[in-house]
N, C-alpha and C positions, 0 to 999 in steps of 0.2 A: 905678410905671410912669410913663414920661414920654410926653406926647402929642406929636403932630406928628413922627412918625418917630423918636422917642427909644426907647430900649431898656428892657426890663424888668430890674430888678435881680434877680439870682438868688442865692439863698442857697447859696453854695458848700459850706457845711458840710453842708447837707441832701443835696446831690447826691453829694458824696463819701461820705456815710454810706450811700447806697443802693446803691453799687457794691461788690461783694465784693472783698476784697483778693486780689491776684494775686502769687504767689510769684515768685522770681527765674526768668526763662525758662531759664536754664542748668541748672536742677535740676528741670525738669518731668518727671514720670514718666507714661509713656503705657502703658496696658494694653489688650490686645486680647482679645476673647472667643475661646474655642477654636474653631478652624476645622475644618470637615468636609471640606476638600479632600483628595483622595487624593494620595499620593506618585506622581510620574511621573519616570522610568518605574517600573512596578510592580516590586516586589522578586522576585516569582515569575513566571517566564516561562512562557508557555503555547503549545505547539504550534510548528510550523515557522515560522509567521509571526514569532514573537519569538525563535526559536532554541532553544526548550526541547524537552523530550521528551514532554510531555503533549499530547493533542489540543487544538486551539483551541476556545474556547467560542463559541457563537453569541451574537449580540446578543440574540436571543430564546432564552434558555437552557432552553427547554421540555424538550429531550432531554438536556441536559448539566448540569442543576442538581444540585449535590452533596447527598448525604444524610448527616446526622449528621457533618458536617465532613470527609467524604471526597470524593475526586475522582470517585467512581463516579456514573453517572447514576441518576436515580430509577428504581426497578424494582418490579415486582410479582411477585417470585419468578421462576419459569421463564418467565413472560410477557415478562420483560425481553429475552429473546432475539429477540423479534419486533418490537423497536423499532429505529428508525434509530440511536439513540444507542449501542446495544450494538456496532455495527460501525464506528462512526466512527474509533476508534483504529487500525483495520487499513487505513485509507485515508489515514492521516496521513503521507504521504511526498511528497517533491518530486521534480523531474526528476533532480537529481543522485543521489538515493538509487536510483531505478529504473535509471538508466544504470550505476551502479556494480554493481548486482546482476546486470544483464544481462551486463556484462563478466566478472563472476565466474563466470557459468554457462558461458562460453566457455573457461575454464581449469579443467577438471574435476579436475586432479591436485592442485590446492591444498588442497581439502577444508576450506576455512575459511568457507564460506557460512553454515552454521548458527551458527557462532560469532559472525559479524558481524551476523547478523540476530536473534540470540537475544532481545534487548531490544525489538526493533521489527519483528516479522514483518508483512508486508503482504499484502493480497489484491488490491490495485490492479494490481500487475504481472501476477500469474497470470491475472486476469480478461481483461486486454487482450491478453496473449500468446495465450490460447486463442481469443479473438474474432478476432484477426489471423490466426491459423492457419486458422480456418474460411474466412475470405474469401480468403486467399491460396491455399489448397488448391482452393477452388471456381473462382477466377478463372484460376489457372495450368492446372488440369486442363481447364477449358473452352477456354482459348486453344489449348493444345497439341492437343486432339482436333479442334478446328475447323481448324487448319492441316493436320493429318494427313489429314483428310477432303478438304480442298480440293486438296491435292497429288495425291491419288488420284482426284480428280473424283467423289467420292461425296457423297451427300446427308448433311447434318449436322443433328442435332436436339439441342437443349439438354437436359441431364439435370439436373433440379432435385433429384434424389435425392443428388447430390454434395454439396449444401449441408447437407441434413438429416443425411446420413451423417457428414460431417465434424463437425458440431455434436455429434452423439451420441458420437462417438469421443473428441474432445478434452475436452468438458465432463464426459462420463461418467468418463473415465480420471482426470482431475485431481481428481475428487470421490470416486469409489468406492475407488480404490487407497489414497489416504491414510487414508480411514476404516477400511479393512480393516487397514492397517498399524498404525494407532493401537490397534486392538483387540488385535492380535497382540503388540505391544510392551507393552501393559498386562498381558497375560496372563503374559508372561515377566519381569515386574517391572522393565521398562526403559521406563517410560512417557515419551512425548514429547508436546509440545504439539500439539494438532490443527491449530491455525492455522499453526504452524511447518512441519508436514508439507504442508499446502496450499501454503504459500509455496515450499517446496523443490521440490515436484513441478511447480508452475506454471512456475517459472523454468527447470526442466530441459527444458521443451519449446521453449524459445526457439531452440535450435540447429536445429530442424526448419524454421524460417521461411526462412533462407537455403538450406537443403537443398531445399526445395520450389521455390524460385526457380531453382535450378540444374537442376532436373529437366526444364527446357525443352530441354536438349541432347538431340537425338534419337539417343542411343547407349545401348542397354540396359545394357551393362557399366558405363558411366559412372554410370548411375542406381543400379545396385546398389552401387557403391562409395560414392556420396554417401549413400545410405540407411544403409549399414552404418557409415560413419564417424559420421554424425549419431547413430545409435543407440548406438554405443560411447561417444561423448562424453557423451550424456545419461545412460546407465546408470552410467558411471564417476562422474559428478557426483553422482548420488543415492547410490550405494553408499559412496563415500568420505566424504561428509558425514554419513552415518548410522553409519559404522563405529565411530567413537570413542564414540558414544552407545550403540550396541548391544553394545559389549564387556561392559557390565554384565549382559547377559542370560545369562551363563554360557557353557557349552560350545556351546550352540546358536547363538551369535552368528554363526558362520561360515555356517551354513545360511541364516540370515535374510538376510545380506548377499548371498550368492550368488543367493537367490531374487529379491531386489530387482533385482539386476543383470540376471538372465535375463528378468524380466518387462518391464524397460525395453527390452531387446533385442527381445523379442517384439512390442512396440509398433512398433518401427522396421520389422520385417518386414511387419506388417499394413499400415502406411502405404505401404511399397514396393509391395505387391501391389494395393492399391486406389487409391492416389493417384499413385505414381511410374510405374505401368505404363500405357502408352497403347495401346489396341487400336483398330483400325479395322475 
């Protein structure tokens, strides 16, 4: 070492000996550890959000966690039917699906509704159709009777029974009749899906919504025509969509189809007498 600002002599051999040799940079091999990152987008699409056919999973998959590698929610036997996850697939429809099925119900002679909804029957549409019918029937009936009483200068009182009666008719019909038909078809060895029947009967009632709105016209003959036309369209829609399936029931298929048709017509007569008829 030199004093007064002089520098210390460094043994270059020792320094170079302490640094590991570096290979040519052009031949450096870089290795990365295996990554746990998931592929995006995922290979299996889920639900309407991603364009698939399976119901979407929740962020918290308490109700939709698969068991043993399946897509079925966790269940405890028959108790599974009392969980939210059991009914999620039947509400996995978007606006375009519902609108398409509503339009299909207005063209009863096609008879292709059950074919188009075989893989994805829903309960969303039937529930809201029945709910809408209840409020439309109550509001239209109340409005028409109010106007009729005012024109005749008579006292008018609101009838709450109109709401409860409508709820009983529509919810009861769309529940009890498909259940009964399910048992009958099973007996004749032509079983049909229960949810499929709920879906079919629910959408068959859609035609009564515009029919109820047209009942405000104060002409009795016009109301009978509207009720009859709506009943005929609804009955034809149900009968033709079940005809191809019921053919496998043997010789009795014709009686079953006719019974379905007449029962639907009977519903329209009941609606005409209790909802389309305005008395003062």
